[in-house]
C-alpha positions as CSV (number, residue, x, y, z in Angstrom):
1,M,21.8,0.1,-37.7
2,E,22.7,-1.0,-41.1
3,N,25.0,-3.8,-39.7
4,L,22.1,-5.3,-37.9
5,G,20.1,-8.2,-39.3
6,R,16.4,-8.0,-40.0
7,E,15.4,-9.8,-36.8
8,D,17.6,-7.5,-34.7
9,K,16.0,-4.4,-36.2
10,Q,12.5,-5.8,-35.4
11,L,13.5,-6.4,-31.8
12,L,14.9,-2.9,-31.5
13,R,11.8,-1.4,-32.9
14,R,9.6,-3.5,-30.5
15,A,11.8,-2.4,-27.6
16,V,11.5,1.3,-28.6
17,T,7.8,1.0,-29.0
18,A,7.4,-0.7,-25.6
19,L,9.6,2.0,-24.0
20,E,7.5,4.8,-25.5
21,K,4.3,3.1,-24.3
22,L,5.7,2.9,-20.8
23,A,6.5,6.6,-20.9
24,E,2.9,7.4,-21.7
25,D,1.5,5.5,-18.6
26,P,0.8,7.8,-15.7
27,I,2.9,7.3,-12.6
28,L,0.9,6.9,-9.4
29,E,2.8,8.3,-6.4
30,I,1.4,7.6,-2.9
31,E,3.1,8.6,0.2
32,G,2.5,6.6,3.4
33,G,3.8,6.9,6.9
34,P,4.1,5.1,10.1
35,P,1.0,4.2,12.2
36,I,0.7,7.4,14.2
37,C,-2.5,8.9,15.6
38,P,-3.0,12.2,13.6
39,N,-4.4,13.8,16.8
40,C,-2.1,12.9,19.7
41,H,0.8,11.6,17.6
42,T,1.0,8.3,19.6
43,M,3.0,5.8,17.7
44,N,1.0,2.6,16.8
45,P,-1.8,3.4,19.2
46,V,-4.5,0.9,20.2
47,V,-7.6,1.8,18.2
48,V,-11.3,0.9,18.3
49,T,-13.6,0.6,15.3
50,E,-17.3,-0.3,14.9
51,V,-18.1,-2.9,12.3
52,Q,-20.1,-1.4,9.5
53,S,-21.2,-3.0,6.3
54,G,-20.8,-1.4,2.9
55,Q,-19.4,-2.1,-0.5
56,G,-17.3,-0.4,-3.1
57,P,-13.9,-0.7,-4.8
58,L,-11.1,-2.0,-2.7
59,S,-9.0,1.1,-3.7
60,E,-11.6,3.3,-2.0
61,F,-11.6,1.5,1.3
62,A,-11.5,3.6,4.5
63,I,-11.8,2.8,8.2
64,A,-13.2,5.0,10.9
65,L,-11.1,4.6,14.1
66,E,-11.0,6.0,17.6
67,C,-7.6,6.3,19.3
68,T,-7.7,4.9,22.9
69,S,-4.7,7.1,23.9
70,C,-6.6,10.4,23.3
71,G,-10.2,9.4,22.5
72,S,-10.2,11.3,19.2
73,S,-11.6,9.9,16.0
74,F,-9.8,9.7,12.7
75,F,-9.9,7.8,9.4
76,A,-7.4,5.4,7.9
77,V,-7.1,4.8,4.2
78,P,-4.8,2.0,3.3
79,L,-2.2,3.1,0.7
80,E,-0.7,-0.3,-0.1
81,W,-2.3,-3.7,0.2
82,A,-0.9,-6.9,1.5
83,L,-3.6,-9.4,0.3
84,F,-3.8,-13.1,1.3
85,T,-6.0,-16.0,0.5
86,T,-5.9,-17.5,4.0
87,Y,-6.2,-16.1,7.5
88,Q,-3.0,-17.9,8.5
89,E,-1.0,-16.0,5.8
90,A,-2.5,-12.7,7.1
91,E,-1.6,-13.6,10.7
92,E,2.0,-14.3,9.6
93,E,2.2,-10.8,8.0
94,I,0.7,-9.2,11.2
95,E,3.3,-11.0,13.3
96,K,6.1,-9.6,11.2
97,R,4.6,-6.1,11.8
98,R,4.3,-6.8,15.5
99,E,8.0,-7.5,15.6
100,V,8.9,-4.3,13.8
101,F,6.5,-2.0,15.7
102,G,7.2,-3.8,19.0
103,A,10.8,-2.9,18.6
104,I,9.9,0.8,17.9
105,N,7.5,1.0,20.8
106,S,10.1,-0.5,23.3
């Protein structure tokens, strides 16, 4: 390190400090899976839900569903969010998913 200039040493110190700080941050590991009914194991079943109002943090959002394949109830908790500012953007994402899951259901 003695061959490095003052500016290089400062950059190295900043990089080490940043790396140490990153190591302190907790790692959030969430496992997700395909859209399968947890009761009858139907892949990507048609579901029904009743609209209920409520409020709370987006990270604690859950949906009560009923599977039309088996008639059983279950709860869905989104693990990852795809968020959009317009309905059109959301529809484009849903269409991409239809293509993927339509291929799986065929």
